[in-house]
C-alpha positions in Angstrom: 3.3 -26.4 -13.2 4.8 -26.8 -9.7 3.0 -26.9 -6.4 1.4 -23.7 -5.2 1.4 -23.0 -1.4 -0.8 -20.6 0.5 0.5 -17.2 1.2 0.3 -15.8 4.7 -0.7 -12.3 3.6 -0.9 -10.0 0.6 -1.4 -6.4 1.5 -2.4 -4.0 -1.3 -1.5 -0.4 -0.4 -3.4 2.3 -2.3 -4.7 5.8 -1.7 -3.9 9.4 -2.3 -0.5 10.7 -3.3 1.2 12.1 -0.2 -0.9 10.1 2.3 1.7 7.7 3.4 1.8 4.8 0.9 5.5 4.8 0.5 6.1 5.0 4.2 3.7 2.0 4.7 5.5 0.0 2.0 8.9 0.8 3.6 7.6 -0.2 7.0 6.1 -3.5 5.7 9.4 -4.2 3.9 11.2 -3.7 7.3 8.8 -6.3 8.7 9.9 -8.9 6.2 7.2 -8.3 3.5 8.3 -8.5 -0.2 7.2 -5.1 -1.5 6.6 -3.9 -5.1 5.7 -0.3 -5.8 3.8 0.4 -9.1 3.5 -3.2 -10.4 1.2 -3.1 -13.4 -2.2 -4.4 -12.2 -2.3 -6.8 -15.1 0.7 -8.7 -13.6 -0.7 -9.1 -10.0 -2.1 -12.6 -10.6 1.2 -13.8 -12.0 3.1 -12.1 -9.2 1.0 -14.0 -6.6 1.5 -17.3 -8.5 5.3 -16.7 -8.4 5.2 -16.0 -4.7 3.2 -19.1 -4.0 5.7 -21.2 -5.9 8.8 -19.8 -4.2 7.5 -20.4 -0.6 10.4 -18.2 0.7 8.3 -15.1 0.5 5.0 -15.8 2.2 4.1 -12.1 2.9 4.0 -9.4 0.2 2.8 -5.9 -0.3 1.9 -4.1 -3.5 1.5 -0.3 -4.0 -1.3 0.4 -6.6 -2.2 4.0 -7.3 -3.1 6.6 -10.0 0.2 6.0 -11.8 -1.6 3.0 -13.3 -3.6 5.4 -15.5 -6.4 3.7 -17.4 -5.3 0.2 -16.2 -6.5 1.2 -12.7 -10.0 0.3 -13.8 -9.0 -3.4 -14.1 -8.1 -3.6 -10.4 -11.5 -4.2 -8.9 -12.0 -7.4 -11.1 -8.4 -8.6 -10.3 -9.1 -8.0 -6.6 -12.4 -10.0 -6.8 -10.4 -12.9 -8.3 -7.8 -12.7 -5.6 -10.3 -12.6 -2.8 -12.0 -15.7 -4.2 -8.8 -17.7 -3.8 -8.5 -18.9 -0.1 -4.8 -19.5 -0.6 -4.2 -15.7 -1.0 -5.4 -13.8 2.1 -5.6 -10.3 0.6 -6.2 -7.0 2.4 -6.5 -3.6 0.9 -5.2 -0.6 2.8 -6.5 2.8 1.5 -4.5 5.8 2.7 -6.0 9.3 2.7 -5.5 12.7 4.2 -7.1 16.1 4.2 -6.5 18.4 1.3 -4.6 20.9 3.5 -2.2 18.2 4.8 -1.7 16.8 1.2 -0.9 20.3 -0.1 1.6 20.9 2.8 3.3 17.5 2.1 3.6 18.2 -1.6 5.1 21.6 -0.9 7.6 20.1 1.5 8.6 17.3 -0.8 8.7 19.5 -3.9 7.6 16.6 -6.0 4.9 17.1 -8.7 1.6 15.4 -8.1 1.1 12.5 -10.5 -2.2 14.0 -11.8 -0.9 17.5 -12.1 -1.2 18.6 -15.7 0.9 21.5 -17.2 -1.8 24.1 -16.4 -3.6 22.4 -13.5 -3.4 23.3 -9.9 -2.4 21.0 -7.0 -6.0 21.4 -5.6 -7.4 20.1 -9.0 -5.0 17.2 -9.1 -5.9 16.2 -5.5 -9.7 16.4 -6.4 -9.2 14.4 -9.6 -7.2 11.8 -7.7 -10.0 11.4 -5.1 -12.5 10.8 -7.9 -10.2 8.3 -9.7 -9.5 6.3 -6.5 -13.1 6.3 -5.1 -13.8 2.8 -6.5 -10.7 1.5 -4.7 -11.6 3.1 -1.5 -15.0 1.3 -1.6 -13.1 -2.0 -1.9 -10.7 -1.3 1.0 -10.4 -3.6 4.0 -9.1 -0.6 6.1 -9.1 3.1 5.4 -6.3 5.0 7.2 -6.5 8.8 7.5 -2.9 9.9 8.1 -3.8 13.6 8.5 -3.1 13.7 12.2 -0.4 11.1 12.4 3.3 11.7 12.4 5.4 9.3 10.4 6.5 7.7 13.6 2.9 7.1 14.8 2.0 5.7 11.4 5.0 3.3 11.5 4.1 2.2 15.0 0.5 1.5 14.0 1.6 -0.5 11.0 4.2 -2.5 13.0 1.5 -3.4 15.6 -1.0 -4.4 12.9 1.3 -6.3 10.5 4.3 -7.6 12.3 4.5 -11.4 12.4 5.0 -12.9 15.8 8.5 -14.1 16.3 8.6 -17.9 16.6 10.7 -17.7 19.8 8.4 -15.2 21.5 11.4 -13.2 22.7 10.4 -9.6 22.8 12.3 -7.1 20.6 13.7 -4.1 22.4 14.6 -1.0 20.4 16.6 1.8 22.1 16.9 5.2 20.5 19.4 7.6 21.9 20.0 11.2 21.0 23.5 12.4 21.9 
């Protein structure tokens, strides 16, 4: 086995469907994080080991959610193992939102809820997802309620919280112009 190096940061993104997990993953990817959406939880330890060996990808983000199905129950033990390793500073972000906002977002996206059965309602699917994800919310380092935030505000928050300081300390300026 090769030498393993310490990672700068591993961010696990979880939470309710429609609460901003994909936006968060895209934002972290823009900040230089290596992002994987829906990696089976059983592969998380191997994923971290590969990142430690490569040394070119010191920051990573994983999206873990109800699409894991029954395997989701394995995540708390996997997280305990990761947190016991000082070479892998791991943080869990749990995204949530109010039922009304989630229903509006699903109607706008026209995508089916991952827990919606053939006869179930969106309200039932959201309630079932809250129950299924409650153990993960308890393990979260930070709970983010995206109900009142626009996508731009959420991106700004994530950039401020997770951007890595530029080694040259030269400020980045972003200009947006509408013509």
